Structure formats: structure tokens, C-alpha cells
N, CA, C and O atoms as CSV, one atom per row, in Angstrom:
chain,resi,resn,atom,element,x,y,z
A,1,MET,N,N,-26.859,-2.888,5.378
A,1,MET,CA,C,-26.105,-4.095,5.552
A,1,MET,C,C,-24.882,-3.790,6.420
A,1,MET,O,O,-24.072,-2.932,6.069
A,2,THR,N,N,-24.751,-4.466,7.515
A,2,THR,CA,C,-23.624,-4.226,8.408
A,2,THR,C,C,-22.606,-5.341,8.260
A,2,THR,O,O,-22.941,-6.480,7.935
A,3,ASN,N,N,-21.381,-4.989,8.503
A,3,ASN,CA,C,-20.303,-5.960,8.416
A,3,ASN,C,C,-19.972,-6.445,9.824
A,3,ASN,O,O,-19.532,-5.658,10.663
A,4,SER,N,N,-20.177,-7.715,10.084
A,4,SER,CA,C,-19.965,-8.259,11.425
A,4,SER,C,C,-18.560,-8.828,11.609
A,4,SER,O,O,-18.284,-9.469,12.623
A,5,ARG,N,N,-17.672,-8.601,10.644
A,5,ARG,CA,C,-16.315,-9.146,10.733
A,5,ARG,C,C,-15.470,-8.247,11.629
A,5,ARG,O,O,-15.075,-7.149,11.235
A,6,THR,N,N,-15.206,-8.717,12.805
A,6,THR,CA,C,-14.359,-7.987,13.745
A,6,THR,C,C,-13.377,-8.973,14.355
A,6,THR,O,O,-13.541,-10.188,14.239
A,7,GLY,N,N,-12.379,-8.446,14.989
A,7,GLY,CA,C,-11.429,-9.310,15.662
A,7,GLY,C,C,-10.223,-9.639,14.795
A,7,GLY,O,O,-9.882,-8.892,13.877
A,8,TRP,N,N,-9.596,-10.740,15.087
A,8,TRP,CA,C,-8.361,-11.173,14.449
A,8,TRP,C,C,-8.680,-11.920,13.160
A,8,TRP,O,O,-9.289,-12.989,13.217
A,9,PRO,N,N,-8.287,-11.391,11.988
A,9,PRO,CA,C,-8.590,-12.068,10.729
A,9,PRO,C,C,-7.870,-13.415,10.618
A,9,PRO,O,O,-6.734,-13.580,11.061
A,10,ARG,N,N,-8.559,-14.342,10.024
A,10,ARG,CA,C,-7.991,-15.662,9.823
A,10,ARG,C,C,-6.825,-15.553,8.848
A,10,ARG,O,O,-6.925,-14.849,7.843
A,11,GLY,N,N,-5.749,-16.223,9.124
A,11,GLY,CA,C,-4.596,-16.197,8.245
A,11,GLY,C,C,-3.528,-15.218,8.687
A,11,GLY,O,O,-2.379,-15.331,8.259
A,12,ARG,N,N,-3.870,-14.265,9.528
A,12,ARG,CA,C,-2.872,-13.290,9.962
A,12,ARG,C,C,-1.807,-13.945,10.833
A,12,ARG,O,O,-0.652,-13.519,10.828
A,13,THR,N,N,-2.185,-14.972,11.576
A,13,THR,CA,C,-1.228,-15.671,12.433
A,13,THR,C,C,-0.119,-16.294,11.599
A,13,THR,O,O,1.056,-16.185,11.951
A,14,MET,N,N,-0.478,-16.947,10.500
A,14,MET,CA,C,0.548,-17.576,9.656
A,14,MET,C,C,1.435,-16.525,8.997
A,14,MET,O,O,2.631,-16.755,8.820
A,15,TRP,N,N,0.868,-15.377,8.633
A,15,TRP,CA,C,1.678,-14.317,8.043
A,15,TRP,C,C,2.686,-13.787,9.064
A,15,TRP,O,O,3.847,-13.552,8.729
A,16,ILE,N,N,2.244,-13.600,10.304
A,16,ILE,CA,C,3.142,-13.110,11.351
A,16,ILE,C,C,4.227,-14.133,11.652
A,16,ILE,O,O,5.392,-13.769,11.812
A,17,LEU,N,N,3.863,-15.403,11.730
A,17,LEU,CA,C,4.864,-16.450,11.973
A,17,LEU,C,C,5.869,-16.532,10.831
A,17,LEU,O,O,7.063,-16.707,11.070
A,18,GLY,N,N,5.401,-16.408,9.602
A,18,GLY,CA,C,6.307,-16.423,8.454
A,18,GLY,C,C,7.249,-15.240,8.464
A,18,GLY,O,O,8.428,-15.384,8.142
A,19,THR,N,N,6.742,-14.061,8.833
A,19,THR,CA,C,7.582,-12.869,8.907
A,19,THR,C,C,8.626,-13.007,10.008
A,19,THR,O,O,9.785,-12.641,9.811
A,20,LEU,N,N,8.227,-13.532,11.164
A,20,LEU,CA,C,9.192,-13.748,12.244
A,20,LEU,C,C,10.264,-14.758,11.839
A,20,LEU,O,O,11.436,-14.595,12.178
A,21,ALA,N,N,9.860,-15.799,11.117
A,21,ALA,CA,C,10.834,-16.786,10.647
A,21,ALA,C,C,11.817,-16.155,9.656
A,21,ALA,O,O,13.009,-16.460,9.676
A,22,LEU,N,N,11.308,-15.272,8.788
A,22,LEU,CA,C,12.200,-14.590,7.842
A,22,LEU,C,C,13.182,-13.682,8.565
A,22,LEU,O,O,14.353,-13.619,8.191
A,23,PHE,N,N,12.724,-12.976,9.598
A,23,PHE,CA,C,13.639,-12.119,10.344
A,23,PHE,C,C,14.663,-12.935,11.126
A,23,PHE,O,O,15.824,-12.539,11.228
A,24,ALA,N,N,14.240,-14.074,11.679
A,24,ALA,CA,C,15.200,-14.943,12.374
A,24,ALA,C,C,16.244,-15.471,11.396
A,24,ALA,O,O,17.431,-15.522,11.716
A,25,ALA,N,N,15.798,-15.866,10.201
A,25,ALA,CA,C,16.745,-16.319,9.180
A,25,ALA,C,C,17.664,-15.177,8.758
A,25,ALA,O,O,18.842,-15.401,8.479
A,26,GLY,N,N,17.141,-13.971,8.708
A,26,GLY,CA,C,17.956,-12.807,8.378
A,26,GLY,C,C,19.045,-12.552,9.401
A,26,GLY,O,O,20.170,-12.203,9.044
A,27,VAL,N,N,18.711,-12.724,10.682
A,27,VAL,CA,C,19.707,-12.559,11.739
A,27,VAL,C,C,20.799,-13.613,11.610
A,27,VAL,O,O,21.984,-13.302,11.735
A,28,VAL,N,N,20.405,-14.853,11.360
A,28,VAL,CA,C,21.389,-15.930,11.216
A,28,VAL,C,C,22.291,-15.673,10.006
A,28,VAL,O,O,23.507,-15.842,10.087
A,29,ILE,N,N,21.691,-15.264,8.889
A,29,ILE,CA,C,22.487,-14.960,7.691
A,29,ILE,C,C,23.392,-13.757,7.955
A,29,ILE,O,O,24.541,-13.727,7.515
A,30,GLY,N,N,22.863,-12.771,8.675
A,30,GLY,CA,C,23.673,-11.609,9.024
A,30,GLY,C,C,24.860,-11.966,9.892
A,30,GLY,O,O,25.953,-11.432,9.697
A,31,ILE,N,N,24.666,-12.851,10.839
A,31,ILE,CA,C,25.781,-13.299,11.676
A,31,ILE,C,C,26.807,-14.025,10.826
A,31,ILE,O,O,28.011,-13.846,11.016
A,32,ALA,N,N,26.341,-14.845,9.887
A,32,ALA,CA,C,27.263,-15.569,9.007
A,32,ALA,C,C,28.035,-14.599,8.101
A,32,ALA,O,O,29.195,-14.847,7.774
A,33,LEU,N,N,27.395,-13.502,7.700
A,33,LEU,CA,C,28.064,-12.518,6.842
A,33,LEU,C,C,28.903,-11.523,7.639
A,33,LEU,O,O,29.696,-10.777,7.065
A,34,GLY,N,N,28.731,-11.511,8.942
A,34,GLY,CA,C,29.531,-10.636,9.783
A,34,GLY,C,C,28.826,-9.357,10.198
A,34,GLY,O,O,29.427,-8.540,10.895
A,35,SER,N,N,27.577,-9.148,9.800
A,35,SER,CA,C,26.835,-7.953,10.190
A,35,SER,C,C,25.357,-8.297,10.306
A,35,SER,O,O,24.706,-8.669,9.329
A,36,VAL,N,N,24.849,-8.165,11.512
A,36,VAL,CA,C,23.438,-8.462,11.742
A,36,VAL,C,C,22.558,-7.461,10.991
A,36,VAL,O,O,21.459,-7.806,10.557
A,37,TRP,N,N,23.041,-6.217,10.834
A,37,TRP,CA,C,22.247,-5.202,10.135
A,37,TRP,C,C,22.010,-5.579,8.677
A,37,TRP,O,O,20.928,-5.341,8.142
A,38,ILE,N,N,23.012,-6.164,8.036
A,38,ILE,CA,C,22.825,-6.618,6.647
A,38,ILE,C,C,21.775,-7.721,6.596
A,38,ILE,O,O,20.926,-7.737,5.704
A,39,GLY,N,N,21.834,-8.628,7.539
A,39,GLY,CA,C,20.841,-9.696,7.597
A,39,GLY,C,C,19.440,-9.171,7.831
A,39,GLY,O,O,18.484,-9.656,7.227
A,40,LEU,N,N,19.309,-8.174,8.710
A,40,LEU,CA,C,17.992,-7.594,8.955
A,40,LEU,C,C,17.477,-6.839,7.736
A,40,LEU,O,O,16.281,-6.865,7.444
A,41,LEU,N,N,18.371,-6.171,7.031
A,41,LEU,CA,C,17.967,-5.483,5.805
A,41,LEU,C,C,17.485,-6.480,4.753
A,41,LEU,O,O,16.468,-6.254,4.097
A,42,LEU,N,N,18.213,-7.577,4.596
A,42,LEU,CA,C,17.783,-8.622,3.656
A,42,LEU,C,C,16.437,-9.216,4.082
A,42,LEU,O,O,15.567,-9.465,3.248
A,43,ALA,N,N,16.279,-9.440,5.385
A,43,ALA,CA,C,15.015,-9.988,5.881
A,43,ALA,C,C,13.864,-9.015,5.640
A,43,ALA,O,O,12.754,-9.442,5.321
A,44,LEU,N,N,14.112,-7.724,5.787
A,44,LEU,CA,C,13.081,-6.725,5.533
A,44,LEU,C,C,12.654,-6.738,4.068
A,44,LEU,O,O,11.464,-6.678,3.758
A,45,ILE,N,N,13.625,-6.815,3.183
A,45,ILE,CA,C,13.318,-6.844,1.747
A,45,ILE,C,C,12.512,-8.086,1.390
A,45,ILE,O,O,11.529,-8.004,0.655
A,46,VAL,N,N,12.933,-9.238,1.914
A,46,VAL,CA,C,12.214,-10.481,1.632
A,46,VAL,C,C,10.825,-10.454,2.273
A,46,VAL,O,O,9.873,-10.983,1.700
A,47,SER,N,N,10.700,-9.845,3.455
A,47,SER,CA,C,9.403,-9.770,4.124
A,47,SER,C,C,8.413,-8.924,3.343
A,47,SER,O,O,7.219,-9.222,3.329
A,48,ILE,N,N,8.896,-7.871,2.691
A,48,ILE,CA,C,7.998,-7.060,1.859
A,48,ILE,C,C,7.476,-7.902,0.692
A,48,ILE,O,O,6.293,-7.840,0.360
A,49,GLY,N,N,8.357,-8.686,0.075
A,49,GLY,CA,C,7.928,-9.601,-0.983
A,49,GLY,C,C,6.951,-10.639,-0.461
A,49,GLY,O,O,5.976,-10.981,-1.130
A,50,TRP,N,N,7.222,-11.141,0.742
A,50,TRP,CA,C,6.330,-12.113,1.389
A,50,TRP,C,C,4.950,-11.496,1.609
A,50,TRP,O,O,3.937,-12.154,1.375
A,51,LEU,N,N,4.898,-10.245,2.054
A,51,LEU,CA,C,3.629,-9.571,2.278
A,51,LEU,C,C,2.850,-9.397,0.978
A,51,LEU,O,O,1.643,-9.638,0.939
A,52,ILE,N,N,3.533,-8.981,-0.083
A,52,ILE,CA,C,2.872,-8.800,-1.374
A,52,ILE,C,C,2.316,-10.132,-1.881
A,52,ILE,O,O,1.176,-10.200,-2.339
A,53,ALA,N,N,3.125,-11.187,-1.797
A,53,ALA,CA,C,2.682,-12.507,-2.260
A,53,ALA,C,C,1.530,-13.028,-1.403
A,53,ALA,O,O,0.580,-13.610,-1.928
A,54,TYR,N,N,1.608,-12.824,-0.100
A,54,TYR,CA,C,0.559,-13.316,0.794
A,54,TYR,C,C,-0.763,-12.604,0.538
A,54,TYR,O,O,-1.815,-13.240,0.472
A,55,GLU,N,N,-0.706,-11.287,0.394
A,55,GLU,CA,C,-1.944,-10.547,0.139
A,55,GLU,C,C,-2.516,-10.882,-1.230
A,55,GLU,O,O,-3.736,-10.901,-1.399
A,56,SER,N,N,-1.670,-11.144,-2.195
A,56,SER,CA,C,-2.143,-11.567,-3.509
A,56,SER,C,C,-2.841,-12.919,-3.397
A,56,SER,O,O,-3.886,-13.141,-4.009
A,57,TRP,N,N,-2.261,-13.807,-2.619
A,57,TRP,CA,C,-2.863,-15.125,-2.419
A,57,TRP,C,C,-4.203,-15.003,-1.699
A,57,TRP,O,O,-5.167,-15.676,-2.065
A,58,ARG,N,N,-4.270,-14.148,-0.675
A,58,ARG,CA,C,-5.523,-13.960,0.063
A,58,ARG,C,C,-6.591,-13.340,-0.810
A,58,ARG,O,O,-7.774,-13.643,-0.653
A,59,GLY,N,N,-6.190,-12.466,-1.737
A,59,GLY,CA,C,-7.151,-11.829,-2.618
A,59,GLY,C,C,-7.536,-12.704,-3.791
A,59,GLY,O,O,-8.335,-12.302,-4.636
A,60,ARG,N,N,-6.972,-13.900,-3.847
A,60,ARG,CA,C,-7.244,-14.862,-4.924
A,60,ARG,C,C,-6.864,-14.297,-6.288
A,60,ARG,O,O,-7.562,-14.531,-7.274
A,61,ASN,N,N,-5.752,-13.549,-6.346
A,61,ASN,CA,C,-5.280,-12.983,-7.598
A,61,ASN,C,C,-4.065,-13.726,-8.146
A,61,ASN,O,O,-3.403,-13.238,-9.061
A,62,VAL,N,N,-3.773,-14.884,-7.601
A,62,VAL,CA,C,-2.613,-15.645,-8.032
A,62,VAL,C,C,-2.913,-16.304,-9.371
A,62,VAL,O,O,-3.951,-16.946,-9.534
A,63,GLY,N,N,-2.022,-16.148,-10.309
A,63,GLY,CA,C,-2.134,-16.841,-11.579
A,63,GLY,C,C,-3.123,-16.240,-12.554
A,63,GLY,O,O,-3.446,-16.873,-13.559
A,64,ILE,N,N,-3.609,-15.050,-12.295
A,64,ILE,CA,C,-4.533,-14.416,-13.235
A,64,ILE,C,C,-3.742,-13.935,-14.441
A,64,ILE,O,O,-2.742,-13.233,-14.298
A,65,TYR,N,N,-4.184,-14.307,-15.600
A,65,TYR,CA,C,-3.508,-13.914,-16.833
A,65,TYR,C,C,-4.418,-12.985,-17.613
A,65,TYR,O,O,-5.535,-13.352,-17.978
A,66,ASP,N,N,-3.937,-11.793,-17.862
A,66,ASP,CA,C,-4.681,-10.817,-18.652
A,66,ASP,C,C,-3.936,-10.650,-19.973
A,66,ASP,O,O,-2.854,-10.065,-20.001
A,67,ARG,N,N,-4.498,-11.151,-21.053
A,67,ARG,CA,C,-3.788,-11.143,-22.339
A,67,ARG,C,C,-3.597,-9.736,-22.880
A,67,ARG,O,O,-2.748,-9.520,-23.745
A,68,ASP,N,N,-4.369,-8.779,-22.388
A,68,ASP,CA,C,-4.222,-7.403,-22.842
A,68,ASP,C,C,-3.205,-6.619,-22.014
A,68,ASP,O,O,-2.870,-5.488,-22.365
A,69,ASP,N,N,-2.713,-7.200,-20.926
A,69,ASP,CA,C,-1.766,-6.499,-20.060
A,69,ASP,C,C,-0.365,-7.040,-20.310
A,69,ASP,O,O,-0.023,-8.136,-19.869
A,70,ASP,N,N,0.436,-6.261,-21.020
A,70,ASP,CA,C,1.809,-6.660,-21.315
A,70,ASP,C,C,2.814,-5.907,-20.449
A,70,ASP,O,O,3.999,-5.861,-20.780
A,71,GLY,N,N,2.373,-5.336,-19.379
A,71,GLY,CA,C,3.254,-4.554,-18.528
A,71,GLY,C,C,3.415,-3.147,-19.071
A,71,GLY,O,O,2.666,-2.708,-19.943
A,72,ALA,N,N,4.393,-2.460,-18.547
A,72,ALA,CA,C,4.629,-1.076,-18.982
A,72,ALA,C,C,5.311,-1.079,-20.344
A,72,ALA,O,O,6.338,-1.729,-20.539
A,73,GLN,N,N,4.740,-0.361,-21.257
A,73,GLN,CA,C,5.327,-0.231,-22.585
A,73,GLN,C,C,5.445,1.244,-22.918
A,73,GLN,O,O,4.533,2.031,-22.666
A,74,LEU,N,N,6.575,1.599,-23.484
A,74,LEU,CA,C,6.789,2.990,-23.896
A,74,LEU,C,C,6.507,3.132,-25.367
A,74,LEU,O,O,6.628,4.228,-25.916
């Protein structure tokens, strides 16, 4: 069985546009705070969260509830 999926995956365009919008917002916030580097750092942090949420949504793992998984317990 061969996989014929090649090229640009569907949905990647919206992820890239969303990431660019977050970085643009980061620059604007950075200018308002007086340092573009702070804004870019904030945009990077938010973009990582955006990537995690987007990939979770693409994998159809949003809203899955596992009653046996209570997180990390010591």
C-alpha cells in the first residue's frame, strides 16, 4: 500500500497565517511596551501554544475525556 499524499497539506496555510498574525500582534504589543524583543518573545510563546492546539485539533483529539487519566500524581 503506497501513500499518495504529497505536496502542501491542507490546513497548513491557515496555520502559517495565524502564526504570522500572532507575530505581527507581538511586534505591535512590543512597541507598545517599549521593546520589540519582548513582544516577539510573547508571540513565540503564544505561537507554540497555537501550534499545540492546532495539531490537537487536526488530530481530532479535542475534548477527549479519559476518566482514568487524572494527570500526574505523586
